[in-house]
Structures are given as structure tokens and as C-alpha cells.
C-alpha positions in Angstrom: 164.0 207.8 79.5 165.1 205.6 76.7 166.0 202.1 77.3 169.4 202.5 75.7 170.3 205.4 77.9 169.4 203.5 81.0 171.9 200.9 80.1 174.8 203.3 79.6 177.7 202.9 82.0 179.0 206.0 83.8 181.7 208.0 82.1 184.0 208.0 84.9 183.9 204.2 85.6 187.6 203.6 85.3 189.7 204.5 88.5 193.2 204.2 89.8 192.2 203.6 93.3 193.0 200.1 94.6 189.9 198.2 95.8 189.9 194.8 97.7 187.4 192.0 97.8 187.2 188.9 100.0 185.7 185.5 99.4 185.2 182.9 102.0 186.9 180.1 99.8 189.0 177.8 101.9 192.6 178.6 101.5 194.7 175.4 101.2 198.3 174.4 102.1 200.4 171.6 100.7 204.2 170.5 100.4 205.8 170.6 96.9 208.7 168.9 95.5 211.7 169.6 97.6 209.5 170.0 100.7 208.6 173.4 99.6 205.7 175.0 101.3 202.8 176.2 99.2 199.5 177.9 99.9 196.7 179.0 97.5 193.0 179.2 97.0 190.5 181.4 94.9 191.1 185.0 95.2 188.0 185.9 93.3 185.0 183.9 92.4 182.9 184.8 89.2 178.9 185.2 89.2 178.7 185.3 93.1 176.8 188.3 94.3 178.4 190.1 97.4 176.5 192.3 99.9 178.6 195.5 99.8 176.4 197.3 102.6 174.2 199.2 100.2 174.6 197.5 96.9 175.4 194.1 95.7 178.5 193.4 93.4 179.5 190.6 91.3 182.8 189.8 89.5 182.1 188.9 85.9 183.8 186.1 83.9 186.4 188.2 81.8 187.3 190.5 84.4 191.0 189.3 84.5 191.5 189.1 80.8 194.3 191.2 79.8 194.7 192.6 83.2 198.0 194.2 84.3 199.7 191.8 86.5 203.5 192.4 86.5 203.7 193.7 90.0 201.3 191.2 91.5 202.3 189.6 94.7 200.8 187.2 97.5 200.6 189.1 100.6 199.6 188.1 104.2 196.6 190.3 105.1 197.4 192.7 102.1 200.4 193.9 103.9 203.3 195.0 101.5 205.9 194.2 104.1 204.6 190.6 104.3 205.5 189.3 100.9 204.6 185.4 100.4 205.1 185.2 96.7 205.8 187.3 93.7 204.8 186.7 90.0 208.0 188.5 88.9 210.0 185.4 90.2 207.5 182.8 89.5 206.8 182.1 93.3 203.3 183.2 92.5 201.2 181.8 89.8 197.5 181.7 89.1 195.1 180.2 86.7 191.7 181.4 85.5 188.8 178.8 85.2 185.0 178.9 85.1 184.9 179.4 88.8 187.3 182.3 89.2 191.0 183.1 89.6 193.0 180.3 91.5 196.3 181.3 92.9 199.2 179.2 94.2 202.2 180.7 96.1 205.5 179.1 96.9 206.4 180.4 100.4 209.7 181.7 101.6 211.4 179.2 104.0 211.1 181.5 106.9 207.3 181.8 106.5 206.5 178.4 107.9 204.1 180.3 110.4 201.8 181.3 107.4 201.7 177.6 106.1 200.9 176.4 109.6 198.0 178.9 109.9 196.6 177.9 106.6 197.1 174.3 107.0 195.6 174.2 110.7 192.5 176.2 109.3 193.2 179.5 111.3 193.5 181.3 107.9 190.8 180.2 105.4 189.8 183.0 103.3 191.2 184.7 100.3 191.3 188.2 98.9 192.5 190.2 95.7 193.4 193.7 95.2 192.7 195.6 92.0 191.9 198.8 90.0 188.9 198.8 87.7 188.8 199.5 84.0 185.1 198.9 83.4 182.2 198.5 85.6 178.4 198.9 85.2 175.3 199.5 87.2 171.8 198.2 87.2 168.8 198.3 89.2 167.7 194.6 89.3 164.4 193.3 90.6 164.8 191.4 93.9 163.0 188.4 92.8 165.8 187.8 90.1 168.5 187.6 93.0 166.6 185.2 94.9 168.7 182.1 95.5 171.7 184.1 94.6 171.9 186.0 97.8 170.5 185.1 101.2 167.3 186.6 102.3 168.8 188.7 105.0 171.0 190.3 102.4 168.1 191.0 99.9 166.2 192.5 102.8 169.0 194.9 103.6 169.7 196.0 100.1 166.2 196.1 98.7 164.4 199.2 98.1 161.1 199.3 96.5 161.6 195.8 95.2 164.8 196.9 93.6 168.5 196.2 94.3 171.4 198.3 93.0 174.0 195.9 91.4 177.6 196.7 90.4 179.0 194.5 87.8 182.9 194.5 87.7 183.6 193.8 84.1 187.2 194.6 83.3 190.1 194.8 85.5 193.0 197.5 85.0 195.6 196.2 87.2 195.9 193.2 89.7 198.1 193.9 92.8 197.9 191.0 95.0 196.1 187.5 95.6 196.3 187.0 99.3 195.2 185.0 102.2 193.4 187.0 105.0 192.3 186.7 108.5 189.1 188.5 108.1 187.1 188.6 105.0 184.3 190.9 106.3 182.6 193.8 104.6 183.5 197.1 106.2 180.9 199.8 105.5 183.4 202.7 105.7 185.9 201.4 103.2 187.5 203.5 100.5 185.9 200.9 98.1 182.2 201.9 99.0 183.1 205.6 98.4 184.5 204.6 94.8 181.4 202.7 94.1 179.2 205.8 95.4 180.9 208.2 92.9 180.5 205.6 90.1 176.8 205.0 91.2 176.0 208.7 91.4 177.5 209.2 87.9 175.5 206.3 86.5 172.2 207.7 88.1 172.7 211.1 86.7 172.9 209.6 83.2 169.5 207.7 83.5 167.7 210.4 85.6 168.5 213.2 83.3 165.1 214.5 81.7 164.4 214.0 78.0 163.9 217.3 76.1 160.2 217.9 75.6 159.2 217.1 72.0 157.9 220.1 69.9 154.3 219.8 68.9 153.6 219.0 65.4 151.8 221.6 63.7 148.2 220.8 62.7 147.2 220.5 58.9 145.6 224.0 59.0 148.7 225.6 60.5 150.9 223.9 58.0 148.7 225.4 55.1 149.0 228.9 56.6 152.6 228.6 56.9 153.2 227.3 53.4 150.9 230.2 52.1 152.7 232.8 54.1 156.2 231.6 53.0 154.9 231.6 49.3 153.6 235.2 49.8 157.0 236.3 51.1 159.1 234.8 48.3 156.9 236.3 45.6 
């Protein structure tokens, strides 16, 4: 197996199925000019390894560069019926810094309930929904992830001293940046099935056997073949 081949991403890595990720970063609430209610937080954090049940995943810096976001909304618990802000009318804005993507939503006047939940610490996690344009896989030595994940997560994910890692490199579309009640991983989500297809495709590229090299003819055989070719041509 060639080293270059092992680093190739799967051919079907882009997909149009919406995935969601959660980050236990404290959501925040504050009053703005005109007594408008605002909430916000980091919807995604870069370079943070997340235990996805059977693999680790990390959002890379640059994931949101050039991402389609014209339909992006702030939703309560990802519910489309509970819109808290919208990029299209400038009630949802976000900035990207070295830490991740930081969003701010001006709430409708009738959603003081959400403001109070965030301000009171009842809701304190954030999430984002997206589709992927580029992702890559690697099998990483467990020792290289020490200090980046808990020992219990490393124990859970490790096999033969290796851990499968999915790197989210480029996003295709950003659908929402949202406060959520529960940010826990659920092992039966569509997200892990998407990852499994991508992982299997990647494994097939690195496990395909190299074609056996043809043996080089020795010096005596080369001389014989040259003599035979000369005889036939004459």
C-alpha cells in the first residue's frame, strides 16, 4: 500500500444529507439597544475532538469559508417551526475567529421564554446543522490524541492502539446555528450512518491490494530473448 494512496479522501465524501453537531459552550443572553433580546454562543468549535460513538471527529479551521448560508436560521432545538433569527433579515449574524463560529440572534419579541431559559442557565449548549463538501479520514495513534480527548473516550474508540478520525474540512451549506437543550451524542443518528458510508469508501481505497510486480528477467533470459528476436527479424 502506497503512502499517497492511504491519504486519499473517499470519492463520495460530499453529501447533501443534513448533519448536526453539538458543543457544550455556554450560550449567552444579553439585552441590546432598544431593550431587544439577544442570545448567542459558539455553534461550532475548531480543532476540538468529539467522541462520535465509534470514531472521533474534528471541525477544521476553514470549514465555513465560502459555505452557502443564505437560508441559515437560528432555531430552538433545530425545530424549523421555532425560528429565533434569520440571516436574510439580519436578525442572525455570525463571526468566524480562531476558536470557531460565534453567532448572535436578535429574538422576536414573543420569544422572551427562550431568552429567560438561556439567561437562567436552563439552556446552555449550542449546535449547528450543515452538509459536507469535503471530509477526510485517518487512523491516528491513540498516543497522539492524549490530552485532546478524555481517557474514557480514548478507551472507547481505540482499537489496536489506533483511533479512526474524521476531519470536516469544507462545508457545503449551513442551515442553522441554534441553542439546544441536549447536546449529547446519539449512536443511532443519521449522522453516523453518513460517516459509516464515507469511512467504508475510504477503507476500500487504502485496503485495495497493489497489483503484483512482474519479475524482472535475469541476464541469461534477456540474452536469450534478444537472440530470439534477432533470429525472427532476420
